[in-house]
All heavy atoms as atom14 arrays in JSON, in Angstrom:
{
  "sequence": "MPVESAAGLVCARPVTPYPPGIPLLWPGEKITGAHIELLRERWYNEVDEIYVVIP",
  "atom14_mask": [
    [1, 1, 1, 1, 1, 1, 1, 1, 0, 0, 0, 0, 0, 0],
    [1, 1, 1, 1, 1, 1, 1, 0, 0, 0, 0, 0, 0, 0],
    [1, 1, 1, 1, 1, 1, 1, 0, 0, 0, 0, 0, 0, 0],
    [1, 1, 1, 1, 1, 1, 1, 1, 1, 0, 0, 0, 0, 0],
    [1, 1, 1, 1, 1, 1, 0, 0, 0, 0, 0, 0, 0, 0],
    [1, 1, 1, 1, 1, 0, 0, 0, 0, 0, 0, 0, 0, 0],
    [1, 1, 1, 1, 1, 0, 0, 0, 0, 0, 0, 0, 0, 0],
    [1, 1, 1, 1, 0, 0, 0, 0, 0, 0, 0, 0, 0, 0],
    [1, 1, 1, 1, 1, 1, 1, 1, 0, 0, 0, 0, 0, 0],
    [1, 1, 1, 1, 1, 1, 1, 0, 0, 0, 0, 0, 0, 0],
    [1, 1, 1, 1, 1, 1, 0, 0, 0, 0, 0, 0, 0, 0],
    [1, 1, 1, 1, 1, 0, 0, 0, 0, 0, 0, 0, 0, 0],
    [1, 1, 1, 1, 1, 1, 1, 1, 1, 1, 1, 0, 0, 0],
    [1, 1, 1, 1, 1, 1, 1, 0, 0, 0, 0, 0, 0, 0],
    [1, 1, 1, 1, 1, 1, 1, 0, 0, 0, 0, 0, 0, 0],
    [1, 1, 1, 1, 1, 1, 1, 0, 0, 0, 0, 0, 0, 0],
    [1, 1, 1, 1, 1, 1, 1, 0, 0, 0, 0, 0, 0, 0],
    [1, 1, 1, 1, 1, 1, 1, 1, 1, 1, 1, 1, 0, 0],
    [1, 1, 1, 1, 1, 1, 1, 0, 0, 0, 0, 0, 0, 0],
    [1, 1, 1, 1, 1, 1, 1, 0, 0, 0, 0, 0, 0, 0],
    [1, 1, 1, 1, 0, 0, 0, 0, 0, 0, 0, 0, 0, 0],
    [1, 1, 1, 1, 1, 1, 1, 1, 0, 0, 0, 0, 0, 0],
    [1, 1, 1, 1, 1, 1, 1, 0, 0, 0, 0, 0, 0, 0],
    [1, 1, 1, 1, 1, 1, 1, 1, 0, 0, 0, 0, 0, 0],
    [1, 1, 1, 1, 1, 1, 1, 1, 0, 0, 0, 0, 0, 0],
    [1, 1, 1, 1, 1, 1, 1, 1, 1, 1, 1, 1, 1, 1],
    [1, 1, 1, 1, 1, 1, 1, 0, 0, 0, 0, 0, 0, 0],
    [1, 1, 1, 1, 0, 0, 0, 0, 0, 0, 0, 0, 0, 0],
    [1, 1, 1, 1, 1, 1, 1, 1, 1, 0, 0, 0, 0, 0],
    [1, 1, 1, 1, 1, 1, 1, 1, 1, 0, 0, 0, 0, 0],
    [1, 1, 1, 1, 1, 1, 1, 1, 0, 0, 0, 0, 0, 0],
    [1, 1, 1, 1, 1, 1, 1, 0, 0, 0, 0, 0, 0, 0],
    [1, 1, 1, 1, 0, 0, 0, 0, 0, 0, 0, 0, 0, 0],
    [1, 1, 1, 1, 1, 0, 0, 0, 0, 0, 0, 0, 0, 0],
    [1, 1, 1, 1, 1, 1, 1, 1, 1, 1, 0, 0, 0, 0],
    [1, 1, 1, 1, 1, 1, 1, 1, 0, 0, 0, 0, 0, 0],
    [1, 1, 1, 1, 1, 1, 1, 1, 1, 0, 0, 0, 0, 0],
    [1, 1, 1, 1, 1, 1, 1, 1, 0, 0, 0, 0, 0, 0],
    [1, 1, 1, 1, 1, 1, 1, 1, 0, 0, 0, 0, 0, 0],
    [1, 1, 1, 1, 1, 1, 1, 1, 1, 1, 1, 0, 0, 0],
    [1, 1, 1, 1, 1, 1, 1, 1, 1, 0, 0, 0, 0, 0],
    [1, 1, 1, 1, 1, 1, 1, 1, 1, 1, 1, 0, 0, 0],
    [1, 1, 1, 1, 1, 1, 1, 1, 1, 1, 1, 1, 1, 1],
    [1, 1, 1, 1, 1, 1, 1, 1, 1, 1, 1, 1, 0, 0],
    [1, 1, 1, 1, 1, 1, 1, 1, 0, 0, 0, 0, 0, 0],
    [1, 1, 1, 1, 1, 1, 1, 1, 1, 0, 0, 0, 0, 0],
    [1, 1, 1, 1, 1, 1, 1, 0, 0, 0, 0, 0, 0, 0],
    [1, 1, 1, 1, 1, 1, 1, 1, 0, 0, 0, 0, 0, 0],
    [1, 1, 1, 1, 1, 1, 1, 1, 1, 0, 0, 0, 0, 0],
    [1, 1, 1, 1, 1, 1, 1, 1, 0, 0, 0, 0, 0, 0],
    [1, 1, 1, 1, 1, 1, 1, 1, 1, 1, 1, 1, 0, 0],
    [1, 1, 1, 1, 1, 1, 1, 0, 0, 0, 0, 0, 0, 0],
    [1, 1, 1, 1, 1, 1, 1, 0, 0, 0, 0, 0, 0, 0],
    [1, 1, 1, 1, 1, 1, 1, 1, 0, 0, 0, 0, 0, 0],
    [1, 1, 1, 1, 1, 1, 1, 0, 0, 0, 0, 0, 0, 0]
  ],
  "atom14_positions": [
    [[-44.79, 36.03, -21.95], [-44.12, 36.07, -20.79], [-42.95, 37.06, -20.95], [-42.36, 37.14, -22.09], [-43.47, 34.61, -20.67], [-42.33, 34.54, -19.66], [-41.95, 32.83, -19.22], [-43.31, 32.53, -18.18], [0.0, 0.0, 0.0], [0.0, 0.0, 0.0], [0.0, 0.0, 0.0], [0.0, 0.0, 0.0], [0.0, 0.0, 0.0], [0.0, 0.0, 0.0]],
    [[-42.6, 37.74, -19.88], [-41.49, 38.64, -19.94], [-40.18, 37.98, -20.36], [-39.93, 36.89, -19.92], [-41.45, 39.33, -18.53], [-42.72, 39.05, -18.02], [-43.19, 37.79, -18.61], [0.0, 0.0, 0.0], [0.0, 0.0, 0.0], [0.0, 0.0, 0.0], [0.0, 0.0, 0.0], [0.0, 0.0, 0.0], [0.0, 0.0, 0.0], [0.0, 0.0, 0.0]],
    [[-39.34, 38.65, -21.18], [-38.17, 37.98, -21.7], [-37.3, 37.61, -20.5], [-36.77, 36.4, -20.52], [-37.33, 39.03, -22.51], [-35.95, 38.55, -22.83], [-38.11, 39.34, -23.76], [0.0, 0.0, 0.0], [0.0, 0.0, 0.0], [0.0, 0.0, 0.0], [0.0, 0.0, 0.0], [0.0, 0.0, 0.0], [0.0, 0.0, 0.0], [0.0, 0.0, 0.0]],
    [[-37.14, 38.31, -19.44], [-36.28, 37.96, -18.35], [-36.76, 36.77, -17.56], [-35.93, 36.09, -16.9], [-36.18, 39.18, -17.36], [-35.46, 40.38, -17.86], [-36.15, 41.19, -18.85], [-37.43, 41.08, -19.01], [-35.57, 41.97, -19.54], [0.0, 0.0, 0.0], [0.0, 0.0, 0.0], [0.0, 0.0, 0.0], [0.0, 0.0, 0.0], [0.0, 0.0, 0.0]],
    [[-38.0, 36.38, -17.69], [-38.52, 35.19, -17.04], [-38.55, 33.86, -17.86], [-38.94, 32.84, -17.35], [-39.96, 35.44, -16.49], [-40.0, 36.63, -15.72], [0.0, 0.0, 0.0], [0.0, 0.0, 0.0], [0.0, 0.0, 0.0], [0.0, 0.0, 0.0], [0.0, 0.0, 0.0], [0.0, 0.0, 0.0], [0.0, 0.0, 0.0], [0.0, 0.0, 0.0]],
    [[-38.06, 34.02, -19.06], [-38.22, 32.9, -20.0], [-37.13, 31.87, -20.08], [-37.18, 30.86, -20.75], [-38.44, 33.46, -21.45], [0.0, 0.0, 0.0], [0.0, 0.0, 0.0], [0.0, 0.0, 0.0], [0.0, 0.0, 0.0], [0.0, 0.0, 0.0], [0.0, 0.0, 0.0], [0.0, 0.0, 0.0], [0.0, 0.0, 0.0], [0.0, 0.0, 0.0]],
    [[-35.97, 32.21, -19.37], [-34.79, 31.26, -19.44], [-35.21, 29.87, -18.89], [-35.92, 29.71, -17.96], [-33.66, 31.79, -18.6], [0.0, 0.0, 0.0], [0.0, 0.0, 0.0], [0.0, 0.0, 0.0], [0.0, 0.0, 0.0], [0.0, 0.0, 0.0], [0.0, 0.0, 0.0], [0.0, 0.0, 0.0], [0.0, 0.0, 0.0], [0.0, 0.0, 0.0]],
    [[-34.8, 28.85, -19.73], [-35.06, 27.4, -19.33], [-36.44, 26.92, -19.93], [-36.68, 25.7, -19.81], [0.0, 0.0, 0.0], [0.0, 0.0, 0.0], [0.0, 0.0, 0.0], [0.0, 0.0, 0.0], [0.0, 0.0, 0.0], [0.0, 0.0, 0.0], [0.0, 0.0, 0.0], [0.0, 0.0, 0.0], [0.0, 0.0, 0.0], [0.0, 0.0, 0.0]],
    [[-37.22, 27.84, -20.47], [-38.47, 27.36, -21.08], [-38.29, 27.16, -22.57], [-37.29, 27.39, -23.22], [-39.54, 28.41, -20.8], [-39.84, 28.65, -19.29], [-40.87, 29.73, -19.14], [-40.31, 27.37, -18.67], [0.0, 0.0, 0.0], [0.0, 0.0, 0.0], [0.0, 0.0, 0.0], [0.0, 0.0, 0.0], [0.0, 0.0, 0.0], [0.0, 0.0, 0.0]],
    [[-39.44, 26.66, -23.21], [-39.33, 26.27, -24.62], [-40.11, 27.35, -25.47], [-41.22, 27.74, -25.1], [-39.89, 24.92, -24.85], [-39.99, 24.62, -26.35], [-39.14, 23.85, -24.16], [0.0, 0.0, 0.0], [0.0, 0.0, 0.0], [0.0, 0.0, 0.0], [0.0, 0.0, 0.0], [0.0, 0.0, 0.0], [0.0, 0.0, 0.0], [0.0, 0.0, 0.0]],
    [[-39.5, 27.86, -26.44], [-40.1, 28.87, -27.23], [-41.25, 28.33, -28.04], [-41.16, 27.29, -28.59], [-38.99, 29.42, -28.21], [-39.48, 30.8, -29.21], [0.0, 0.0, 0.0], [0.0, 0.0, 0.0], [0.0, 0.0, 0.0], [0.0, 0.0, 0.0], [0.0, 0.0, 0.0], [0.0, 0.0, 0.0], [0.0, 0.0, 0.0], [0.0, 0.0, 0.0]],
    [[-42.34, 29.15, -28.12], [-43.54, 28.61, -28.82], [-43.69, 29.28, -30.23], [-44.33, 28.75, -31.11], [-44.87, 28.88, -28.0], [0.0, 0.0, 0.0], [0.0, 0.0, 0.0], [0.0, 0.0, 0.0], [0.0, 0.0, 0.0], [0.0, 0.0, 0.0], [0.0, 0.0, 0.0], [0.0, 0.0, 0.0], [0.0, 0.0, 0.0], [0.0, 0.0, 0.0]],
    [[-43.17, 30.46, -30.43], [-43.18, 31.21, -31.67], [-41.87, 31.74, -32.0], [-41.04, 32.02, -31.12], [-44.26, 32.31, -31.54], [-45.58, 31.87, -31.35], [-46.58, 33.03, -31.13], [-46.58, 33.81, -32.47], [-47.3, 34.93, -32.5], [-47.9, 35.45, -31.56], [-47.32, 35.61, -33.66], [0.0, 0.0, 0.0], [0.0, 0.0, 0.0], [0.0, 0.0, 0.0]],
    [[-41.53, 31.92, -33.34], [-40.27, 32.48, -33.62], [-40.02, 33.88, -33.02], [-40.98, 34.67, -32.89], [-40.3, 32.58, -35.18], [-41.41, 31.76, -35.62], [-42.35, 31.64, -34.5], [0.0, 0.0, 0.0], [0.0, 0.0, 0.0], [0.0, 0.0, 0.0], [0.0, 0.0, 0.0], [0.0, 0.0, 0.0], [0.0, 0.0, 0.0], [0.0, 0.0, 0.0]],
    [[-38.87, 34.08, -32.54], [-38.48, 35.45, -32.11], [-37.66, 36.11, -33.13], [-36.53, 35.6, -33.41], [-37.77, 35.35, -30.72], [-37.29, 36.81, -30.31], [-38.65, 34.79, -29.7], [0.0, 0.0, 0.0], [0.0, 0.0, 0.0], [0.0, 0.0, 0.0], [0.0, 0.0, 0.0], [0.0, 0.0, 0.0], [0.0, 0.0, 0.0], [0.0, 0.0, 0.0]],
    [[-38.19, 37.04, -33.94], [-37.47, 37.6, -35.05], [-37.32, 39.12, -35.0], [-38.14, 39.76, -35.55], [-38.23, 37.17, -36.37], [-38.56, 35.79, -36.32], [-37.53, 37.47, -37.59], [0.0, 0.0, 0.0], [0.0, 0.0, 0.0], [0.0, 0.0, 0.0], [0.0, 0.0, 0.0], [0.0, 0.0, 0.0], [0.0, 0.0, 0.0], [0.0, 0.0, 0.0]],
    [[-36.39, 39.49, -34.27], [-36.14, 40.94, -34.19], [-35.76, 41.57, -35.52], [-35.17, 40.89, -36.39], [-34.96, 41.12, -33.17], [-34.88, 39.8, -32.56], [-35.41, 38.75, -33.53], [0.0, 0.0, 0.0], [0.0, 0.0, 0.0], [0.0, 0.0, 0.0], [0.0, 0.0, 0.0], [0.0, 0.0, 0.0], [0.0, 0.0, 0.0], [0.0, 0.0, 0.0]],
    [[-36.13, 42.79, -35.71], [-35.77, 43.46, -37.05], [-35.12, 44.77, -36.7], [-35.58, 45.55, -35.9], [-37.08, 43.67, -37.85], [-36.75, 44.17, -39.22], [-36.36, 43.32, -40.18], [-36.71, 45.47, -39.46], [-36.02, 43.84, -41.42], [-36.48, 46.05, -40.7], [-36.09, 45.19, -41.69], [-35.8, 45.55, -42.96], [0.0, 0.0, 0.0], [0.0, 0.0, 0.0]],
    [[-34.04, 45.2, -37.38], [-33.32, 44.32, -38.28], [-32.47, 43.33, -37.57], [-32.23, 43.53, -36.38], [-32.41, 45.31, -39.0], [-32.27, 46.5, -38.04], [-33.49, 46.54, -37.27], [0.0, 0.0, 0.0], [0.0, 0.0, 0.0], [0.0, 0.0, 0.0], [0.0, 0.0, 0.0], [0.0, 0.0, 0.0], [0.0, 0.0, 0.0], [0.0, 0.0, 0.0]],
    [[-32.04, 42.26, -38.01], [-31.96, 41.93, -39.51], [-33.11, 41.06, -40.04], [-33.13, 40.66, -41.11], [-30.63, 41.08, -39.61], [-30.63, 40.34, -38.24], [-31.16, 41.3, -37.29], [0.0, 0.0, 0.0], [0.0, 0.0, 0.0], [0.0, 0.0, 0.0], [0.0, 0.0, 0.0], [0.0, 0.0, 0.0], [0.0, 0.0, 0.0], [0.0, 0.0, 0.0]],
    [[-34.01, 40.7, -39.14], [-35.23, 39.91, -39.59], [-34.92, 38.44, -39.69], [-35.63, 37.69, -40.31], [0.0, 0.0, 0.0], [0.0, 0.0, 0.0], [0.0, 0.0, 0.0], [0.0, 0.0, 0.0], [0.0, 0.0, 0.0], [0.0, 0.0, 0.0], [0.0, 0.0, 0.0], [0.0, 0.0, 0.0], [0.0, 0.0, 0.0], [0.0, 0.0, 0.0]],
    [[-33.87, 37.99, -38.96], [-33.59, 36.59, -38.94], [-33.95, 36.04, -37.57], [-33.57, 36.65, -36.57], [-31.97, 36.4, -39.17], [-31.65, 36.96, -40.58], [-31.55, 34.91, -39.13], [-30.17, 37.12, -40.81], [0.0, 0.0, 0.0], [0.0, 0.0, 0.0], [0.0, 0.0, 0.0], [0.0, 0.0, 0.0], [0.0, 0.0, 0.0], [0.0, 0.0, 0.0]],
    [[-34.61, 34.98, -37.54], [-35.09, 34.44, -36.18], [-33.9, 34.13, -35.29], [-32.89, 33.5, -35.77], [-35.81, 33.13, -36.54], [-36.33, 33.37, -37.92], [-35.2, 34.15, -38.63], [0.0, 0.0, 0.0], [0.0, 0.0, 0.0], [0.0, 0.0, 0.0], [0.0, 0.0, 0.0], [0.0, 0.0, 0.0], [0.0, 0.0, 0.0], [0.0, 0.0, 0.0]],
    [[-33.99, 34.65, -34.02], [-33.02, 34.31, -32.97], [-33.39, 32.97, -32.34], [-32.56, 32.24, -31.92], [-32.92, 35.47, -31.97], [-32.14, 35.26, -30.83], [-30.6, 35.14, -31.23], [-32.24, 36.45, -29.85], [0.0, 0.0, 0.0], [0.0, 0.0, 0.0], [0.0, 0.0, 0.0], [0.0, 0.0, 0.0], [0.0, 0.0, 0.0], [0.0, 0.0, 0.0]],
    [[-34.72, 32.86, -32.19], [-35.25, 31.6, -31.63], [-36.38, 30.97, -32.46], [-37.03, 31.72, -33.06], [-35.86, 31.87, -30.18], [-34.91, 32.16, -29.09], [-35.59, 32.97, -27.98], [-34.29, 30.88, -28.59], [0.0, 0.0, 0.0], [0.0, 0.0, 0.0], [0.0, 0.0, 0.0], [0.0, 0.0, 0.0], [0.0, 0.0, 0.0], [0.0, 0.0, 0.0]],
    [[-36.39, 29.67, -32.45], [-37.43, 28.99, -33.27], [-38.29, 28.14, -32.31], [-37.92, 27.79, -31.24], [-36.74, 27.9, -34.22], [-36.12, 28.54, -35.34], [-34.79, 28.82, -35.44], [-36.77, 29.0, -36.6], [-34.5, 29.43, -36.76], [-35.72, 29.51, -37.41], [-38.0, 28.97, -37.08], [-35.98, 30.06, -38.66], [-38.29, 29.47, -38.28], [-37.27, 30.04, -39.08]],
    [[-39.54, 27.86, -32.71], [-40.4, 27.03, -31.9], [-39.8, 25.76, -31.55], [-39.16, 25.12, -32.35], [-41.73, 26.91, -32.78], [-41.75, 28.1, -33.69], [-40.23, 28.4, -33.93], [0.0, 0.0, 0.0], [0.0, 0.0, 0.0], [0.0, 0.0, 0.0], [0.0, 0.0, 0.0], [0.0, 0.0, 0.0], [0.0, 0.0, 0.0], [0.0, 0.0, 0.0]],
    [[-39.94, 25.37, -30.3], [-39.31, 24.17, -29.8], [-37.87, 24.25, -29.28], [-37.41, 23.31, -28.69], [0.0, 0.0, 0.0], [0.0, 0.0, 0.0], [0.0, 0.0, 0.0], [0.0, 0.0, 0.0], [0.0, 0.0, 0.0], [0.0, 0.0, 0.0], [0.0, 0.0, 0.0], [0.0, 0.0, 0.0], [0.0, 0.0, 0.0], [0.0, 0.0, 0.0]],
    [[-37.33, 25.42, -29.43], [-35.95, 25.57, -28.98], [-35.95, 26.15, -27.47], [-36.82, 26.93, -27.15], [-35.28, 26.69, -29.87], [-33.84, 26.93, -29.65], [-33.22, 27.85, -30.59], [-33.81, 28.25, -31.6], [-32.06, 28.15, -30.41], [0.0, 0.0, 0.0], [0.0, 0.0, 0.0], [0.0, 0.0, 0.0], [0.0, 0.0, 0.0], [0.0, 0.0, 0.0]],
    [[-35.07, 25.63, -26.75], [-34.97, 25.96, -25.36], [-34.38, 27.4, -25.26], [-33.28, 27.67, -25.89], [-34.14, 24.98, -24.57], [-34.06, 25.3, -23.03], [-33.24, 24.22, -22.31], [-33.31, 24.57, -20.87], [-32.49, 23.56, -20.13], [0.0, 0.0, 0.0], [0.0, 0.0, 0.0], [0.0, 0.0, 0.0], [0.0, 0.0, 0.0], [0.0, 0.0, 0.0]],
    [[-34.91, 28.25, -24.49], [-34.53, 29.59, -24.26], [-33.35, 29.62, -23.23], [-33.65, 29.16, -22.16], [-35.63, 30.53, -23.9], [-36.75, 30.49, -24.98], [-35.1, 31.91, -23.68], [-38.11, 31.0, -24.46], [0.0, 0.0, 0.0], [0.0, 0.0, 0.0], [0.0, 0.0, 0.0], [0.0, 0.0, 0.0], [0.0, 0.0, 0.0], [0.0, 0.0, 0.0]],
    [[-32.27, 30.2, -23.59], [-31.15, 30.17, -22.63], [-30.84, 31.63, -22.08], [-31.31, 32.6, -22.76], [-29.84, 29.54, -23.27], [-29.41, 30.52, -24.3], [-30.13, 28.19, -23.86], [0.0, 0.0, 0.0], [0.0, 0.0, 0.0], [0.0, 0.0, 0.0], [0.0, 0.0, 0.0], [0.0, 0.0, 0.0], [0.0, 0.0, 0.0], [0.0, 0.0, 0.0]],
    [[-30.11, 31.63, -21.09], [-29.63, 32.94, -20.59], [-28.88, 33.74, -21.71], [-28.91, 35.01, -21.74], [0.0, 0.0, 0.0], [0.0, 0.0, 0.0], [0.0, 0.0, 0.0], [0.0, 0.0, 0.0], [0.0, 0.0, 0.0], [0.0, 0.0, 0.0], [0.0, 0.0, 0.0], [0.0, 0.0, 0.0], [0.0, 0.0, 0.0], [0.0, 0.0, 0.0]],
    [[-28.15, 32.96, -22.63], [-27.42, 33.63, -23.7], [-28.31, 34.3, -24.64], [-28.06, 35.4, -25.2], [-26.59, 32.65, -24.37], [0.0, 0.0, 0.0], [0.0, 0.0, 0.0], [0.0, 0.0, 0.0], [0.0, 0.0, 0.0], [0.0, 0.0, 0.0], [0.0, 0.0, 0.0], [0.0, 0.0, 0.0], [0.0, 0.0, 0.0], [0.0, 0.0, 0.0]],
    [[-29.57, 33.72, -24.96], [-30.46, 34.29, -25.81], [-30.99, 35.71, -25.16], [-31.03, 36.71, -25.81], [-31.68, 33.42, -25.98], [-31.4, 32.2, -26.87], [-31.5, 30.95, -26.33], [-30.98, 32.03, -28.11], [-31.19, 30.06, -27.29], [-30.88, 30.75, -28.37], [0.0, 0.0, 0.0], [0.0, 0.0, 0.0], [0.0, 0.0, 0.0], [0.0, 0.0, 0.0]],
    [[-31.28, 35.67, -23.94], [-31.84, 36.76, -23.2], [-30.85, 37.85, -23.19], [-31.12, 39.06, -23.36], [-32.37, 36.41, -21.82], [-33.54, 35.48, -21.91], [-32.71, 37.61, -21.02], [-33.97, 34.74, -20.65], [0.0, 0.0, 0.0], [0.0, 0.0, 0.0], [0.0, 0.0, 0.0], [0.0, 0.0, 0.0], [0.0, 0.0, 0.0], [0.0, 0.0, 0.0]],
    [[-29.57, 37.48, -22.89], [-28.5, 38.44, -22.85], [-28.32, 39.1, -24.24], [-28.15, 40.39, -24.34], [-27.2, 37.77, -22.45], [-25.98, 38.68, -22.33], [-24.74, 37.99, -21.86], [-24.79, 36.95, -21.24], [-23.64, 38.48, -22.27], [0.0, 0.0, 0.0], [0.0, 0.0, 0.0], [0.0, 0.0, 0.0], [0.0, 0.0, 0.0], [0.0, 0.0, 0.0]],
    [[-28.37, 38.36, -25.31], [-28.2, 38.95, -26.59], [-29.35, 39.9, -26.88], [-29.14, 40.93, -27.42], [-28.25, 37.78, -27.63], [-27.95, 38.22, -29.05], [-26.63, 38.79, -29.15], [-28.01, 36.93, -29.94], [0.0, 0.0, 0.0], [0.0, 0.0, 0.0], [0.0, 0.0, 0.0], [0.0, 0.0, 0.0], [0.0, 0.0, 0.0], [0.0, 0.0, 0.0]],
    [[-30.58, 39.49, -26.53], [-31.72, 40.41, -26.8], [-31.57, 41.69, -26.03], [-31.92, 42.8, -26.49], [-33.08, 39.7, -26.42], [-33.51, 38.7, -27.34], [-34.63, 37.83, -26.77], [-34.01, 39.37, -28.63], [0.0, 0.0, 0.0], [0.0, 0.0, 0.0], [0.0, 0.0, 0.0], [0.0, 0.0, 0.0], [0.0, 0.0, 0.0], [0.0, 0.0, 0.0]],
    [[-31.15, 41.61, -24.78], [-31.08, 42.77, -23.87], [-29.86, 43.72, -24.01], [-30.0, 44.87, -24.16], [-31.22, 42.31, -22.38], [-32.56, 41.87, -22.08], [-33.47, 43.15, -22.05], [-34.83, 42.79, -21.97], [-35.79, 43.02, -22.91], [-35.43, 43.64, -23.93], [-37.06, 42.65, -22.75], [0.0, 0.0, 0.0], [0.0, 0.0, 0.0], [0.0, 0.0, 0.0]],
    [[-28.72, 43.08, -24.12], [-27.46, 43.84, -24.09], [-26.96, 44.24, -25.52], [-26.32, 45.17, -25.56], [-26.48, 43.04, -23.36], [-26.85, 42.92, -21.83], [-25.72, 42.16, -21.07], [-24.6, 41.93, -21.64], [-26.02, 41.78, -19.92], [0.0, 0.0, 0.0], [0.0, 0.0, 0.0], [0.0, 0.0, 0.0], [0.0, 0.0, 0.0], [0.0, 0.0, 0.0]],
    [[-27.28, 43.5, -26.45], [-26.6, 43.75, -27.69], [-27.54, 44.35, -28.72], [-27.07, 45.19, -29.51], [-26.06, 42.4, -28.28], [-25.34, 42.62, -29.52], [-24.26, 41.59, -29.78], [-23.69, 41.89, -31.09], [-22.63, 41.29, -31.5], [-22.11, 40.31, -30.81], [-22.22, 41.65, -32.67], [0.0, 0.0, 0.0], [0.0, 0.0, 0.0], [0.0, 0.0, 0.0]],
    [[-28.73, 43.86, -28.92], [-29.5, 44.3, -30.05], [-30.88, 44.83, -29.74], [-31.11, 45.97, -29.99], [-29.82, 43.02, -30.94], [-28.68, 42.59, -31.78], [-27.56, 43.21, -32.16], [-28.54, 41.31, -32.32], [-26.74, 42.56, -32.97], [-27.37, 41.31, -33.11], [-29.32, 40.15, -32.33], [-26.9, 40.18, -33.68], [-28.88, 38.98, -32.97], [-27.64, 39.04, -33.7]],
    [[-31.72, 44.07, -29.17], [-33.18, 44.36, -29.29], [-33.85, 44.67, -28.0], [-34.6, 43.8, -27.5], [-33.88, 43.2, -30.04], [-33.12, 42.88, -31.31], [-32.36, 41.72, -31.38], [-33.23, 43.67, -32.4], [-31.71, 41.35, -32.53], [-32.54, 43.39, -33.58], [-31.78, 42.21, -33.66], [-31.12, 41.91, -34.82], [0.0, 0.0, 0.0], [0.0, 0.0, 0.0]],
    [[-33.7, 45.84, -27.48], [-34.4, 46.13, -26.2], [-35.9, 46.36, -26.37], [-36.61, 46.32, -25.4], [-33.76, 47.43, -25.63], [-32.38, 47.18, -25.11], [-32.14, 46.11, -24.59], [-31.48, 48.17, -25.3], [0.0, 0.0, 0.0], [0.0, 0.0, 0.0], [0.0, 0.0, 0.0], [0.0, 0.0, 0.0], [0.0, 0.0, 0.0], [0.0, 0.0, 0.0]],
    [[-36.39, 46.47, -27.6], [-37.82, 46.57, -27.79], [-38.5, 45.29, -27.78], [-39.81, 45.25, -27.77], [-38.11, 47.3, -29.12], [-37.79, 46.47, -30.39], [-36.39, 46.61, -30.89], [-35.6, 47.28, -30.19], [-36.14, 46.04, -32.0], [0.0, 0.0, 0.0], [0.0, 0.0, 0.0], [0.0, 0.0, 0.0], [0.0, 0.0, 0.0], [0.0, 0.0, 0.0]],
    [[-37.91, 44.1, -27.76], [-38.54, 42.79, -27.57], [-38.82, 42.63, -26.11], [-37.9, 42.46, -25.29], [-37.59, 41.62, -28.06], [-38.34, 40.32, -27.83], [-37.39, 41.79, -29.59], [0.0, 0.0, 0.0], [0.0, 0.0, 0.0], [0.0, 0.0, 0.0], [0.0, 0.0, 0.0], [0.0, 0.0, 0.0], [0.0, 0.0, 0.0], [0.0, 0.0, 0.0]],
    [[-40.11, 42.69, -25.73], [-40.53, 42.65, -24.32], [-41.08, 41.33, -23.9], [-41.09, 40.99, -22.79], [-41.6, 43.71, -24.08], [-41.02, 45.13, -24.19], [-39.78, 45.36, -23.93], [-41.79, 45.99, -24.68], [0.0, 0.0, 0.0], [0.0, 0.0, 0.0], [0.0, 0.0, 0.0], [0.0, 0.0, 0.0], [0.0, 0.0, 0.0], [0.0, 0.0, 0.0]],
    [[-41.64, 40.54, -24.87], [-42.28, 39.25, -24.51], [-41.77, 38.17, -25.45], [-41.49, 38.4, -26.64], [-43.81, 39.43, -24.62], [-44.4, 40.4, -23.64], [-45.89, 40.47, -23.77], [-46.44, 40.11, -24.86], [-46.57, 40.85, -22.82], [0.0, 0.0, 0.0], [0.0, 0.0, 0.0], [0.0, 0.0, 0.0], [0.0, 0.0, 0.0], [0.0, 0.0, 0.0]],
    [[-41.82, 37.0, -24.84], [-41.47, 35.79, -25.71], [-42.61, 34.73, -25.42], [-43.03, 34.56, -24.22], [-40.18, 35.09, -25.24], [-39.06, 36.05, -25.64], [-40.03, 33.74, -25.94], [-37.67, 35.43, -25.26], [0.0, 0.0, 0.0], [0.0, 0.0, 0.0], [0.0, 0.0, 0.0], [0.0, 0.0, 0.0], [0.0, 0.0, 0.0], [0.0, 0.0, 0.0]],
    [[-43.19, 34.23, -26.36], [-44.27, 33.18, -26.2], [-43.54, 31.84, -25.95], [-42.67, 31.41, -26.59], [-45.07, 33.05, -27.49], [-45.94, 34.27, -27.7], [-45.55, 35.26, -28.45], [-47.27, 34.3, -27.23], [-46.32, 36.38, -28.69], [-48.08, 35.44, -27.41], [-47.56, 36.42, -28.18], [-48.4, 37.56, -28.33], [0.0, 0.0, 0.0], [0.0, 0.0, 0.0]],
    [[-44.05, 31.15, -24.9], [-43.43, 29.98, -24.48], [-44.45, 28.88, -24.38], [-45.61, 29.08, -24.31], [-42.79, 30.03, -23.04], [-41.66, 31.15, -23.08], [-43.8, 30.4, -21.95], [0.0, 0.0, 0.0], [0.0, 0.0, 0.0], [0.0, 0.0, 0.0], [0.0, 0.0, 0.0], [0.0, 0.0, 0.0], [0.0, 0.0, 0.0], [0.0, 0.0, 0.0]],
    [[-44.0, 27.64, -24.41], [-44.82, 26.43, -24.32], [-44.94, 26.17, -22.79], [-44.04, 26.15, -22.03], [-44.11, 25.21, -24.89], [-44.93, 24.0, -24.68], [-43.98, 25.47, -26.43], [0.0, 0.0, 0.0], [0.0, 0.0, 0.0], [0.0, 0.0, 0.0], [0.0, 0.0, 0.0], [0.0, 0.0, 0.0], [0.0, 0.0, 0.0], [0.0, 0.0, 0.0]],
    [[-46.27, 26.0, -22.3], [-46.49, 25.75, -20.97], [-46.67, 24.29, -20.82], [-47.63, 23.63, -21.41], [-47.81, 26.49, -20.5], [-47.71, 27.93, -20.71], [-48.08, 26.15, -19.02], [-46.71, 28.71, -19.97], [0.0, 0.0, 0.0], [0.0, 0.0, 0.0], [0.0, 0.0, 0.0], [0.0, 0.0, 0.0], [0.0, 0.0, 0.0], [0.0, 0.0, 0.0]],
    [[-45.78, 23.68, -20.06], [-45.86, 22.16, -19.82], [-47.06, 21.71, -19.12], [-47.74, 22.34, -18.37], [-44.57, 21.86, -19.08], [-43.99, 23.07, -18.52], [-44.72, 24.23, -19.25], [0.0, 0.0, 0.0], [0.0, 0.0, 0.0], [0.0, 0.0, 0.0], [0.0, 0.0, 0.0], [0.0, 0.0, 0.0], [0.0, 0.0, 0.0], [0.0, 0.0, 0.0]]
  ]
}
């Protein structure tokens, strides 16, 4: 799923941008607007997709 569409959904796989290689999101964690903002504005513009749990 595109990053911009993932807010409010549940992450299915770790999102681990590199560097620093530390997961920003873990499976089971709710994806918030703050996560998306951090990915887009501060660090990792190359992260295009997030795997989510489909209810």
